[in-house]
N, C-alpha and C positions, 0 to 999 in steps of 0.2 A: 070213475067212481072207485073201482078196485084199487087203482094206483094211489088215490088219495088216502084210502084206509090203510094201505100197506105203508105209506110214508108216515102216517100218524102213528101207527103201531111201532115202526122202526124208531121214531123220535122218542116215544115214551119208553121203550125198552133201553135205548141208549142213555137217556137221562137216569133211569133207575140204576143201570150198571155203573155209570160215572159217579152217582151219589154214593154208592158203596165203596168207592175208592178214596173218598174224602177222609181227611184225618178226623178222628173222633175227638170231640171236645167234651170234657166232663166238668160239670160245675161242682164246687166243693159243697158237700151236704151238711157241713158243720161238725162232722165227726172227725176225730184225729186218733190214729194209732201211733204209738211210739215204740220203735225198736230200740232196745238197750245196746249201747256200745261202750266198751272199755278201751281207753286210749293210753298210750305210753307217755303222753304229755298231760299237763294240766290244761284241759281245753278251755278253761275260763281265763287263762293267762295268755293274753294276745301276743306277748313277746315270745312265748314258747311256741304258740301256733304259727307265728310268722317264721320262726326258725325251722319248723317242721315241714311246711309246704315248699314246693319248688317254684311256684309262680303266684304272684298277687297282681291283679290287673283290674282295670275298669272295663266293663263291657256292656253292650246293649244286646238284650236277648231278642234275636230275630225270629227264632222258632223254638217252641217248647213242646216236645213230645213226651209228656209226663204221665200218660195213662199206662198203668202196669197190670199184668195178669195176676200177681200175688204180692204179698207184703215184702217179699225179698227182691222185688224188681228194681229196675233202674229207670231214670228219666234221661232223655237225651236233649241236648241244647245246641243250637247254632248261635254263635255269639260273634258280634263285631267288636274286635278289641279297640277300645278308645284310648287307653293309656296304660302303659306298663309301669308297675311300681317295683316289682321284684321279678327278675327274669325278663326274657324277650319273647313275645309272641307276635305273630304278624297276621293282619287281615281278619278274614272270617274263619273261625275255628269251630270244630265240633268237640263237645265234651259231654260227660255223663255224670250222674249223681245217683247215689243210692237213695231210694225213696221216690215219692210222687203221689199219684192218685189211683185208687182202685176204680174199677168200672162203675161202682155204685156211688162214687164221689167222695169216699173216705180218703182223707189225706194221711200219708204215711211219712213220718218224720223220725229223727233220732233223738234219744235222750241218753244222758250219762248219769252218774251219781251226783254230778255237780250242776248240770245245765240241761235245758231242752232247746231243740231247734225251734225257731219261731215261724218259719214259713219257707216257701220255695220261690225261686226266681220266676217272674211272670213275663210272658211274651210282651215285648215293647218296653219293658223296664230297663233301667240302667243301674248296674250294681257294681260294687267292688267284690271281686271273686277271688277265692284262693283255690289252688289246684295242685294236685300231685301228678307228676309225670309217671306214666306206667311203663313197664318194660317194652311194650309194643309201640310206644310213642304217643299213645292216647292220653287224654287228660281226665282225671277224676276230680270233680269238685269236692271241696272239703265237707266233712260231716256236719259242721255247724257254720253259722254266719254266712249263708249263701244268699241272704236277702238284705244285705247292707246297702242302703241307697248310695249312689254315686253323687257325692257332693264335695265341695272344697273342704269343708270341715272334716268329713270322713277321710278324704285323701290325706290331709295333714296328720290325722290320728294314725293311719296305716303307715305313713312314712316314718313316724316315730317308732312304731312297732318294728319295722324293718331295720331302722338304724340301730335299735337296741335289742335286736332279736337274740334269743337264746338258741344257740345251735343245737340241732337234733341229730342224734347218731342213728341214721337209717340209710339204707341203700338209696342212692339217687339215680334218676334217669332223666333223659332230655326229651321234651315233647317234639313230635313231628312238625309242630307249628313254630318251633324255635329255629332261627337261622343257623344255629350250631348243630342241628340234628343231622346225623349221617347214619345210613343203614348198614 
């Protein structure tokens, strides 16, 4: 009898401990906060945007860790690269983005004087993503347009943006997920 109670207590405590290790999921509460950003390019001109970023690719969001402590936080994504449009990325990659959800469910996005971000990539979704390689080889997703659905029509539009991109004068880096990366 003592053994059975001990086992039951052990199972209950184990389940409680393991449930605390699970990733916290937050539902959007309908509220959105916009952080203002000023950019060196016209962020409404997709030809300039294409010239500014290092990588444009289609990817499936395998994991979205988008709950932040405060409005200046970042969201982290695991992405399966489906198609490269600009630059070369291979396999499953990790990237991050400024913004996400606060613990109370408030969404934090970017706005500029010209446009507002419309949403965040969602787990399971397939998107066309734009990213900047960072000095450490990591990838920072673009401030805007991170929820563009992966479709043949959108791929064709982005191919045109890339073909006719306006070069941006900024320091460039290579992602650690790029075959040309070297430490």
